[in-house]
C-alpha positions in Angstrom: -44.6 -7.1 -12.3 -47.0 -5.2 -10.2 -47.4 -6.7 -6.7 -50.9 -7.7 -5.7 -52.7 -5.0 -3.7 -54.3 -6.1 -0.4 -57.5 -4.1 -0.3 -59.2 -4.0 3.2 -62.7 -2.8 3.4 -64.6 -2.1 6.6 -67.0 -4.8 7.6 -70.4 -4.4 6.1 -73.3 -3.5 8.4 -75.2 -6.6 9.4 -72.3 -8.9 8.5 -70.9 -11.4 11.1 -67.6 -9.6 11.1 -69.3 -6.3 11.7 -71.3 -7.7 14.7 -68.1 -9.1 16.3 -66.3 -5.8 15.8 -69.1 -4.0 17.6 -69.1 -6.6 20.3 -65.4 -6.2 20.8 -65.6 -2.4 21.1 -68.5 -2.7 23.5 -66.6 -5.1 25.7 -63.6 -2.8 25.9 -65.9 0.2 26.8 -67.6 -2.0 29.4 -64.3 -3.0 30.9 -63.2 0.7 31.1 -66.5 1.7 32.7 -66.3 -1.2 35.2 -62.7 -0.3 36.1 -63.7 3.4 36.7 -66.7 2.3 38.7 -64.5 0.0 40.8 -62.0 2.7 41.4 -64.8 5.0 42.7 -66.2 2.2 44.9 -62.9 1.2 46.3 -61.5 4.7 46.9 -61.7 5.8 50.6 -62.6 9.3 49.4 -65.5 11.2 47.9 -64.0 13.3 45.0 -65.3 16.8 44.1 -64.4 19.2 41.4 -64.0 22.8 42.4 -67.5 23.6 41.2 -69.1 20.6 43.0 -67.4 21.5 46.2 -68.3 25.2 46.0 -72.0 24.2 45.7 -71.8 22.7 49.2 -71.4 26.2 50.7 -75.2 26.4 51.1 -75.9 29.6 53.0 -72.6 29.9 54.8 -71.9 33.6 55.1 -68.7 35.2 54.1 -67.3 36.8 57.2 -63.9 37.9 55.9 -63.1 41.1 54.1 -60.3 41.8 51.6 -58.4 43.5 54.4 -58.6 40.4 56.6 -57.4 38.3 53.7 -54.4 40.5 53.0 -53.4 40.2 56.6 -53.8 36.4 56.7 -52.2 35.4 53.4 -48.6 34.3 53.3 -45.9 35.8 51.0 -46.3 34.6 47.4 -49.7 33.0 48.1 -52.3 34.9 45.9 -55.4 33.7 47.7 -58.6 35.6 46.8 -62.0 36.1 48.3 -63.4 34.0 45.4 -61.1 31.1 46.7 -62.5 31.6 50.2 -66.0 31.5 48.9 -65.5 28.4 46.7 -63.3 26.3 49.0 -62.9 27.6 52.5 -66.6 28.4 53.3 -67.8 24.9 52.4 -64.9 23.5 54.5 -65.8 25.7 57.5 -69.4 24.6 57.2 -68.3 21.0 57.2 -66.0 21.4 60.2 -68.7 23.3 62.1 -70.9 20.3 61.7 -68.1 17.8 62.6 -67.2 19.8 65.7 -70.8 19.9 66.9 -71.2 16.2 66.4 -67.9 15.4 68.1 -68.7 17.6 71.1 -71.9 15.6 71.4 -69.9 12.3 71.3 -67.5 13.6 74.0 -70.4 14.5 76.3 -72.1 11.1 75.7 -68.8 9.4 76.7 -68.5 11.6 79.8 -72.0 10.7 80.9 -71.3 7.0 80.3 -68.1 7.2 82.5 -69.8 9.4 85.1 -67.1 12.0 84.6 -67.4 15.8 84.9 -68.1 17.8 81.8 -64.7 19.2 81.1 -64.0 20.7 77.7 -62.2 18.5 75.1 -60.7 20.6 72.3 -61.3 19.6 68.7 -57.9 19.3 67.0 -57.3 19.8 63.3 -54.0 18.8 61.7 -52.8 20.5 58.5 -49.9 18.8 56.5 -48.2 19.4 53.2 -44.9 20.4 51.5 -42.9 23.5 52.0 -44.3 26.4 49.9 -47.7 24.7 49.3 -49.6 27.3 51.4 -50.2 25.5 54.7 -49.8 28.7 56.8 -52.4 30.6 54.7 -54.8 27.7 54.9 -54.4 27.5 58.7 -54.8 31.2 59.4 -57.9 31.6 57.1 -59.5 28.5 58.7 -58.7 29.9 62.2 -60.4 33.2 61.3 -63.5 31.5 59.7 -64.0 28.9 62.5 -63.7 31.5 65.2 -66.7 33.3 63.8 -69.0 30.2 64.3 -71.1 30.6 67.5 -70.1 27.2 69.0 -66.3 27.6 68.4 -65.4 31.2 69.4 -61.9 30.2 70.7 -59.6 28.8 68.0 -55.9 28.6 68.6 -53.1 27.9 66.0 -49.8 26.2 66.7 -47.1 25.3 64.1 -44.8 22.4 64.7 -41.8 24.6 63.7 -41.4 25.4 67.4 -40.8 21.7 68.2 -37.8 21.6 65.9 -34.6 20.9 67.9 -32.5 24.1 68.3 -29.9 24.7 65.6 -27.0 24.1 68.0 -28.3 20.5 68.6 -28.9 20.0 64.9 -25.4 21.2 64.1 -23.8 18.9 66.7 -25.8 15.9 65.4 -25.1 16.7 61.7 -28.8 17.3 61.0 -28.9 20.8 59.6 -29.3 19.5 56.1 -32.2 17.4 57.4 -34.1 20.2 59.0 -37.8 19.6 58.5 -37.3 15.8 58.3 -38.9 13.8 61.2 -35.6 13.3 63.0 -35.1 17.1 63.4 -38.1 17.4 65.7 -38.6 16.9 69.4 -41.4 14.4 68.9 -41.7 13.6 72.5 -42.3 17.2 73.4 -44.9 17.5 70.6 -46.8 14.4 71.8 -46.8 15.7 75.4 -48.1 19.1 74.3 -51.0 17.5 72.3 -51.8 15.0 75.1 -52.1 17.9 77.6 -54.3 20.0 75.3 -56.5 17.0 74.5 -56.9 16.2 78.2 -58.2 19.8 78.8 -55.3 21.0 80.9 -54.9 24.7 81.4 -52.1 27.0 80.1 -50.3 24.4 78.0 -47.1 25.9 76.5 -45.7 25.4 73.0 -42.2 26.7 72.0 -41.9 29.7 69.5 -39.9 29.5 66.3 -38.4 32.5 64.5 -38.2 32.4 60.7 -35.8 35.3 60.8 -33.2 33.6 62.8 -34.3 30.1 61.5 -34.2 28.8 65.1 -36.3 28.2 68.2 -36.6 31.3 70.4 -35.2 30.5 73.9 -37.6 31.3 76.8 -40.6 32.2 74.6 -43.8 30.2 74.4 -47.3 30.2 73.0 -49.9 29.5 75.7 -52.9 27.3 74.7 -55.7 27.4 77.3 -58.6 25.1 76.6 -59.6 26.3 73.1 -62.7 25.1 71.4 -60.5 24.2 68.4 -56.7 23.8 68.0 -55.2 23.9 64.6 -51.8 22.2 64.3 -49.9 23.0 61.1 -46.7 21.3 60.1 -44.8 19.2 57.5 -44.9 15.8 59.2 -48.0 15.8 61.3 -49.5 12.8 59.5 -46.4 10.7 59.7 -46.8 7.4 61.6 -44.1 6.4 64.1 -41.9 3.5 63.4 -43.2 0.4 65.3 -41.4 -0.4 68.5 -39.7 -3.8 68.8 -41.7 -4.7 71.9 -45.0 -3.6 70.3 -45.4 -0.7 72.7 -44.7 2.2 70.5 -45.6 5.8 71.2 -48.8 7.2 69.8 -48.8 9.1 66.5 -49.1 12.8 66.4 -52.2 12.3 64.2 -53.8 10.1 66.9 -54.7 13.3 68.7 -56.4 14.8 65.6 -60.2 14.8 65.1 -59.7 15.9 61.5 -56.7 16.3 59.2 -56.0 18.1 55.9 -53.3 17.4 53.4 -52.6 20.3 51.0 -51.2 18.8 47.7 -49.7 20.2 44.6 -47.5 19.0 41.7 -43.7 18.9 42.4 -43.0 21.3 39.6 -45.4 23.9 41.0 -44.0 23.5 44.5 -40.5 24.1 43.2 -41.6 27.2 41.3 -43.4 28.6 44.3 -40.5 28.0 46.5 -38.0 29.7 44.2 -40.4 32.6 43.8 -40.7 33.0 47.5 -37.0 32.7 48.1 -36.2 35.4 45.5 -38.7 37.8 47.1 -37.4 37.1 50.6 -33.9 37.9 49.2 -35.1 41.4 48.6 -36.8 41.8 52.0 -36.2 39.9 55.2 -33.0 38.2 54.1 -31.4 41.7 54.2 -32.0 42.0 57.9 -28.7 41.6 59.7 -30.2 39.1 62.1 -31.5 36.9 59.3 -30.0 33.4 59.1 -30.2 33.7 55.3 -28.4 37.1 55.2 -25.6 35.6 53.0 -28.1 35.1 50.2 -29.1 38.7 50.0 -25.8 39.8 48.3 -25.7 37.1 45.7 -26.5 37.8 42.1 -29.9 36.7 40.8 -28.5 33.7 39.1 -26.4 32.7 42.1 -29.4 33.1 44.4 -31.7 31.0 42.2 -29.1 28.3 42.0 -28.7 28.2 45.8 -32.5 28.1 46.2 -32.8 25.3 43.7 -30.1 23.3 45.6 -32.0 23.8 48.9 -35.2 22.7 47.3 -33.7 19.5 45.8 -31.5 18.4 48.7 -33.9 19.1 51.5 -37.5 20.0 50.6 -38.0 17.7 47.6 -36.3 14.8 49.3 -38.4 15.3 52.4 -41.6 15.5 50.3 -40.9 12.2 48.5 -39.6 10.3 51.5 -41.9 11.4 54.3 -44.7 13.8 53.3 -46.3 12.5 50.2 -46.8 9.0 51.6 -48.9 10.4 54.4 -51.4 12.0 51.9 -53.7 8.9 52.1 -53.9 9.3 55.9 -55.7 12.6 55.7 -59.4 13.2 56.3 -59.4 15.8 53.5 -57.1 16.3 50.5 -57.0 19.7 48.8 -55.2 19.7 45.5 -53.9 22.9 44.0 -53.4 23.8 40.4 -50.5 25.7 38.9 -52.1 29.1 39.8 -52.5 28.2 43.6 -56.2 27.6 43.1 -57.6 24.5 44.7 -59.0 22.4 41.8 -60.0 19.1 43.5 -61.2 18.1 46.9 -61.2 14.6 48.3 -63.2 14.0 51.5 -62.7 10.7 53.3 -65.8 8.5 53.5 -67.0 7.9 57.0 
Protein backbone atom coordinates (compact mmCIF):
# COMPACT_ATOMS: atom_id res chain seq x y z
CA UNK A 1 0.00 0.00 0.00
CA UNK A 2 1.37 3.39 -0.95
CA UNK A 3 1.85 5.66 2.09
CA UNK A 4 0.05 8.98 2.02
CA UNK A 5 2.11 11.85 0.66
CA UNK A 6 2.32 14.96 2.85
CA UNK A 7 2.33 17.80 0.36
CA UNK A 8 3.33 21.19 1.80
CA UNK A 9 2.61 24.23 -0.29
CA UNK A 10 3.93 27.73 0.44
CA UNK A 11 1.36 30.01 2.03
CA UNK A 12 -0.75 31.86 -0.50
CA UNK A 13 -0.30 35.60 -0.81
CA UNK A 14 -2.88 37.41 1.28
CA UNK A 15 -3.62 34.37 3.47
CA UNK A 16 -3.41 34.58 7.25
CA UNK A 17 -0.54 32.09 7.25
CA UNK A 18 1.33 34.19 4.70
CA UNK A 19 0.88 37.36 6.76
CA UNK A 20 2.16 35.67 9.93
CA UNK A 21 5.16 34.23 8.06
CA UNK A 22 6.08 37.69 6.79
CA UNK A 23 5.61 39.16 10.24
CA UNK A 24 7.88 36.52 11.77
CA UNK A 25 10.64 37.17 9.23
CA UNK A 26 10.31 40.90 9.78
CA UNK A 27 10.63 40.51 13.54
CA UNK A 28 13.79 38.43 13.15
CA UNK A 29 15.29 41.05 10.84
CA UNK A 30 14.29 43.84 13.23
CA UNK A 31 15.91 41.98 16.14
CA UNK A 32 19.15 41.56 14.20
CA UNK A 33 19.15 45.21 13.18
CA UNK A 34 18.45 46.27 16.75
CA UNK A 35 21.26 44.05 18.04
CA UNK A 36 23.67 45.56 15.51
CA UNK A 37 22.59 49.09 16.38
CA UNK A 38 22.96 48.36 20.10
CA UNK A 39 26.48 47.02 19.53
CA UNK A 40 27.45 50.21 17.71
CA UNK A 41 25.90 52.41 20.40
CA UNK A 42 27.46 50.49 23.30
CA UNK A 43 30.91 50.11 21.75
CA UNK A 44 33.47 52.55 23.16
CA UNK A 45 34.99 52.84 19.67
CA UNK A 46 34.21 54.43 16.33
CA UNK A 47 34.95 51.77 13.69
CA UNK A 48 36.37 52.56 10.26
CA UNK A 49 37.12 50.41 7.25
CA UNK A 50 40.43 51.00 5.53
CA UNK A 51 38.76 53.17 2.88
CA UNK A 52 36.77 55.19 5.43
CA UNK A 53 39.89 55.89 7.49
CA UNK A 54 41.96 56.80 4.42
CA UNK A 55 39.39 59.47 3.51
CA UNK A 56 40.20 61.28 6.77
CA UNK A 57 43.66 62.19 5.50
CA UNK A 58 42.22 65.46 4.14
CA UNK A 59 45.12 67.49 2.73
CA UNK A 60 47.84 66.02 4.96
CA UNK A 61 51.02 65.99 2.83
CA UNK A 62 53.15 62.89 2.30
CA UNK A 63 56.53 63.85 3.73
CA UNK A 64 58.27 60.46 3.46
CA UNK A 65 60.07 59.03 0.44
CA UNK A 66 60.50 55.39 -0.50
CA UNK A 67 64.11 55.64 0.74
CA UNK A 68 62.85 56.89 4.12
CA UNK A 69 60.44 53.99 4.32
CA UNK A 70 63.10 51.43 3.44
CA UNK A 71 65.22 52.76 6.29
CA UNK A 72 62.32 52.78 8.79
CA UNK A 73 60.67 49.42 8.11
CA UNK A 74 61.54 46.36 10.16
CA UNK A 75 62.67 43.02 8.79
CA UNK A 76 59.81 41.08 7.19
CA UNK A 77 57.38 44.03 7.45
CA UNK A 78 56.42 44.96 3.86
CA UNK A 79 54.99 48.41 4.57
CA UNK A 80 54.42 50.52 1.45
CA UNK A 81 53.95 54.20 0.70
CA UNK A 82 50.31 53.37 -0.10
CA UNK A 83 49.95 52.08 3.48
CA UNK A 84 51.49 55.29 4.80
CA UNK A 85 49.05 57.39 2.78
CA UNK A 86 45.97 55.33 3.70
CA UNK A 87 46.65 54.71 7.40
CA UNK A 88 49.58 56.68 8.79
CA UNK A 89 48.82 60.11 7.33
CA UNK A 90 45.28 60.25 8.79
CA UNK A 91 46.73 59.07 12.11
CA UNK A 92 49.46 61.73 12.07
CA UNK A 93 46.80 64.36 11.31
CA UNK A 94 44.67 63.14 14.22
CA UNK A 95 47.63 63.14 16.60
CA UNK A 96 48.71 66.63 15.51
CA UNK A 97 45.23 67.86 16.46
CA UNK A 98 45.28 65.94 19.75
CA UNK A 99 48.74 67.23 20.67
CA UNK A 100 47.77 70.85 19.99
CA UNK A 101 44.60 70.48 22.07
CA UNK A 102 46.46 68.81 24.93
CA UNK A 103 49.19 71.45 24.94
CA UNK A 104 46.44 74.06 25.31
CA UNK A 105 44.99 72.11 28.23
CA UNK A 106 48.39 71.92 29.94
CA UNK A 107 48.85 75.68 29.57
CA UNK A 108 45.37 76.34 30.96
CA UNK A 109 46.15 74.16 33.98
CA UNK A 110 49.46 75.96 34.54
CA UNK A 111 47.71 79.34 34.43
CA UNK A 112 45.15 78.11 36.94
CA UNK A 113 47.87 76.88 39.29
CA UNK A 114 50.02 79.96 38.79
CA UNK A 115 52.89 77.73 37.70
CA UNK A 116 55.61 78.53 35.20
CA UNK A 117 55.16 77.50 31.59
CA UNK A 118 57.42 74.44 31.53
CA UNK A 119 57.07 71.98 28.67
CA UNK A 120 54.98 68.86 29.26
CA UNK A 121 55.77 66.17 26.68
CA UNK A 122 52.93 64.36 24.94
CA UNK A 123 53.44 60.61 25.43
CA UNK A 124 52.16 57.97 23.01
CA UNK A 125 52.20 54.27 23.92
CA UNK A 126 52.31 51.51 21.30
CA UNK A 127 51.47 47.92 22.33
CA UNK A 128 50.98 44.59 20.58
CA UNK A 129 52.39 41.13 20.07
CA UNK A 130 55.85 40.08 19.00
CA UNK A 131 56.14 40.22 15.17
CA UNK A 132 53.03 42.39 14.67
CA UNK A 133 55.03 45.41 13.45
CA UNK A 134 55.19 47.73 16.48
CA UNK A 135 58.71 48.93 15.72
CA UNK A 136 57.85 49.93 12.15
CA UNK A 137 54.71 51.71 13.33
CA UNK A 138 56.68 53.58 16.00
CA UNK A 139 59.50 54.67 13.67
CA UNK A 140 57.17 55.78 10.87
CA UNK A 141 55.02 57.77 13.29
CA UNK A 142 58.14 59.35 14.78
CA UNK A 143 59.24 60.46 11.31
CA UNK A 144 55.81 61.83 10.35
CA UNK A 145 55.12 63.64 13.63
CA UNK A 146 58.55 65.28 13.68
CA UNK A 147 57.64 66.97 10.40
CA UNK A 148 54.67 68.81 11.93
CA UNK A 149 55.58 72.42 12.86
CA UNK A 150 54.37 72.24 16.48
CA UNK A 151 56.15 68.95 17.31
CA UNK A 152 59.65 69.05 15.79
CA UNK A 153 61.27 67.00 18.56
CA UNK A 154 59.93 63.43 18.74
CA UNK A 155 61.83 60.78 20.72
CA UNK A 156 61.32 57.02 20.68
CA UNK A 157 62.06 54.58 23.50
CA UNK A 158 61.34 50.84 23.59
CA UNK A 159 60.64 49.04 26.84
CA UNK A 160 63.15 46.30 25.90
CA UNK A 161 65.78 48.33 27.74
CA UNK A 162 63.78 47.95 30.94
CA UNK A 163 63.99 44.17 30.86
CA UNK A 164 65.99 42.73 33.73
CA UNK A 165 69.48 41.61 32.63
CA UNK A 166 69.75 38.00 31.48
CA UNK A 167 71.90 37.11 34.49
CA UNK A 168 69.07 38.11 36.84
CA UNK A 169 66.44 36.36 34.72
CA UNK A 170 68.56 33.21 34.73
CA UNK A 171 68.99 33.29 38.50
CA UNK A 172 65.26 33.82 39.00
CA UNK A 173 64.28 31.13 36.50
CA UNK A 174 62.57 33.66 34.23
CA UNK A 175 64.39 33.28 30.91
CA UNK A 176 61.42 31.33 29.53
CA UNK A 177 59.21 34.22 30.67
CA UNK A 178 61.20 36.95 28.95
CA UNK A 179 58.73 39.54 27.70
CA UNK A 180 56.17 38.67 30.38
CA UNK A 181 55.40 41.46 32.89
CA UNK A 182 57.56 39.90 35.62
CA UNK A 183 60.68 40.08 33.41
CA UNK A 184 60.70 43.92 33.43
CA UNK A 185 62.00 46.44 35.93
CA UNK A 186 58.61 48.11 36.26
CA UNK A 187 59.76 50.53 38.94
CA UNK A 188 62.54 51.89 36.72
CA UNK A 189 60.13 52.29 33.79
CA UNK A 190 57.62 54.18 35.93
CA UNK A 191 60.37 56.43 37.29
CA UNK A 192 61.56 57.17 33.75
CA UNK A 193 58.07 58.09 32.53
CA UNK A 194 57.37 60.18 35.61
CA UNK A 195 60.57 62.17 35.10
CA UNK A 196 59.84 62.73 31.39
CA UNK A 197 56.26 63.80 32.08
CA UNK A 198 57.47 66.20 34.77
CA UNK A 199 59.65 67.95 32.19
CA UNK A 200 62.97 66.97 33.74
CA UNK A 201 66.12 67.39 31.64
CA UNK A 202 68.37 64.60 30.37
CA UNK A 203 66.33 61.59 31.52
CA UNK A 204 68.10 58.31 30.74
CA UNK A 205 66.64 55.02 29.49
CA UNK A 206 68.69 51.80 29.29
CA UNK A 207 69.70 50.34 25.92
CA UNK A 208 68.88 46.81 24.76
CA UNK A 209 70.79 44.76 22.17
CA UNK A 210 68.80 42.38 19.98
CA UNK A 211 72.10 40.82 18.94
CA UNK A 212 73.15 39.76 22.43
CA UNK A 213 69.51 39.55 23.60
CA UNK A 214 70.42 41.53 26.72
CA UNK A 215 70.56 44.98 28.27
CA UNK A 216 73.80 46.78 27.35
CA UNK A 217 75.69 47.72 30.55
CA UNK A 218 76.63 51.38 30.86
CA UNK A 219 74.73 52.57 27.77
CA UNK A 220 71.68 54.84 27.82
CA UNK A 221 69.33 56.81 25.59
CA UNK A 222 68.94 60.41 26.77
CA UNK A 223 65.49 61.99 26.53
CA UNK A 224 65.59 65.75 26.95
CA UNK A 225 62.18 67.44 27.02
CA UNK A 226 60.78 66.24 23.70
CA UNK A 227 57.55 67.56 22.24
CA UNK A 228 56.42 63.94 21.87
CA UNK A 229 57.76 60.71 23.35
CA UNK A 230 56.72 57.41 21.75
CA UNK A 231 57.00 54.40 24.09
CA UNK A 232 56.86 51.05 22.28
CA UNK A 233 56.58 47.72 24.05
CA UNK A 234 54.65 44.53 24.62
CA UNK A 235 53.04 45.23 27.97
CA UNK A 236 52.69 49.00 28.11
CA UNK A 237 48.88 48.88 28.46
CA UNK A 238 48.89 46.26 31.22
CA UNK A 239 47.38 47.43 34.54
CA UNK A 240 49.18 46.70 37.79
CA UNK A 241 47.75 44.25 40.26
CA UNK A 242 45.93 46.19 43.01
CA UNK A 243 47.84 46.54 46.27
CA UNK A 244 46.31 45.05 49.40
CA UNK A 245 46.39 48.43 51.15
CA UNK A 246 44.73 50.15 48.18
CA UNK A 247 47.84 52.25 47.48
CA UNK A 248 49.17 50.57 44.36
CA UNK A 249 51.68 52.05 41.95
CA UNK A 250 50.40 53.92 38.90
CA UNK A 251 50.09 52.06 35.61
CA UNK A 252 52.59 52.68 32.83
CA UNK A 253 49.63 53.76 30.70
CA UNK A 254 48.70 56.43 33.27
CA UNK A 255 51.49 58.52 31.72
CA UNK A 256 50.16 58.14 28.17
CA UNK A 257 48.15 60.84 26.45
CA UNK A 258 47.32 58.45 23.62
CA UNK A 259 47.80 54.71 23.12
CA UNK A 260 47.74 52.36 20.13
CA UNK A 261 47.23 48.59 20.10
CA UNK A 262 48.40 46.87 16.92
CA UNK A 263 46.34 43.71 16.43
CA UNK A 264 46.45 40.69 14.11
CA UNK A 265 45.15 37.13 14.05
CA UNK A 266 47.21 34.55 15.96
CA UNK A 267 47.81 32.49 12.82
CA UNK A 268 49.24 35.52 11.00
CA UNK A 269 51.42 36.49 13.95
CA UNK A 270 52.86 32.99 14.11
CA UNK A 271 53.54 32.94 10.36
CA UNK A 272 55.26 36.35 10.52
CA UNK A 273 57.34 35.28 13.52
CA UNK A 274 58.48 32.09 11.80
CA UNK A 275 59.32 34.00 8.63
CA UNK A 276 61.38 36.56 10.52
CA UNK A 277 63.15 33.86 12.53
CA UNK A 278 64.15 31.96 9.38
CA UNK A 279 65.47 35.14 7.73
CA UNK A 280 67.46 36.09 10.84
CA UNK A 281 68.91 32.57 10.84
CA UNK A 282 70.57 33.46 7.53
CA UNK A 283 71.79 36.89 8.70
CA UNK A 284 72.31 38.21 12.23
CA UNK A 285 72.11 34.77 13.90
CA UNK A 286 75.41 33.96 12.16
CA UNK A 287 77.21 36.70 14.07
CA UNK A 288 79.48 35.06 16.69
CA UNK A 289 78.14 37.47 19.33
CA UNK A 290 74.51 36.59 18.64
CA UNK A 291 72.61 35.01 21.52
CA UNK A 292 70.83 32.90 18.88
CA UNK A 293 74.04 31.71 17.16
CA UNK A 294 73.15 28.07 17.89
CA UNK A 295 70.13 28.24 15.58
CA UNK A 296 72.16 29.29 12.53
CA UNK A 297 73.62 25.80 12.04
CA UNK A 298 70.35 23.89 12.34
CA UNK A 299 68.66 22.40 9.31
CA UNK A 300 65.65 24.26 7.97
CA UNK A 301 63.23 21.80 9.56
CA UNK A 302 65.05 21.89 12.90
CA UNK A 303 65.13 25.70 12.93
CA UNK A 304 61.44 25.94 12.09
CA UNK A 305 60.57 23.49 14.86
CA UNK A 306 62.67 25.50 17.32
CA UNK A 307 61.01 28.76 16.24
CA UNK A 308 57.55 27.23 16.55
CA UNK A 309 58.40 26.06 20.06
CA UNK A 310 59.57 29.55 21.09
CA UNK A 311 56.41 31.05 19.63
CA UNK A 312 54.08 28.64 21.43
CA UNK A 313 55.82 28.51 24.83
CA UNK A 314 56.63 32.20 25.18
CA UNK A 315 55.11 34.59 22.65
CA UNK A 316 51.69 33.01 22.18
CA UNK A 317 51.31 32.39 25.91
CA UNK A 318 52.21 36.01 26.67
CA UNK A 319 49.82 37.26 23.99
CA UNK A 320 46.88 35.33 25.41
CA UNK A 321 47.60 35.92 29.08
CA UNK A 322 48.80 39.52 29.12
CA UNK A 323 48.66 41.40 25.83
CA UNK A 324 45.33 40.68 24.15
CA UNK A 325 43.31 41.54 27.30
CA UNK A 326 44.79 45.07 27.15
CA UNK A 327 43.51 45.75 23.64
CA UNK A 328 40.32 47.33 24.99
CA UNK A 329 42.37 49.86 26.98
CA UNK A 330 43.88 51.48 23.88
CA UNK A 331 42.85 54.84 22.43
CA UNK A 332 43.22 53.37 18.94
CA UNK A 333 43.20 49.78 17.67
CA UNK A 334 44.78 49.02 14.28
CA UNK A 335 43.90 45.57 12.93
CA UNK A 336 46.12 44.00 10.29
CA UNK A 337 45.06 41.51 7.64
CA UNK A 338 47.09 38.52 6.54
CA UNK A 339 49.25 40.61 4.17
CA UNK A 340 50.32 43.06 6.92
CA UNK A 341 47.91 45.72 5.58
CA UNK A 342 45.81 47.47 8.18
CA UNK A 343 42.19 46.67 7.32
CA UNK A 344 40.24 48.17 10.23
CA UNK A 345 40.70 51.13 12.57
CA UNK A 346 38.92 51.62 15.89
CA UNK A 347 39.14 55.05 17.52
CA UNK A 348 37.97 55.40 21.10
CA UNK A 349 35.04 57.76 21.55
CA UNK A 350 35.85 60.83 23.61
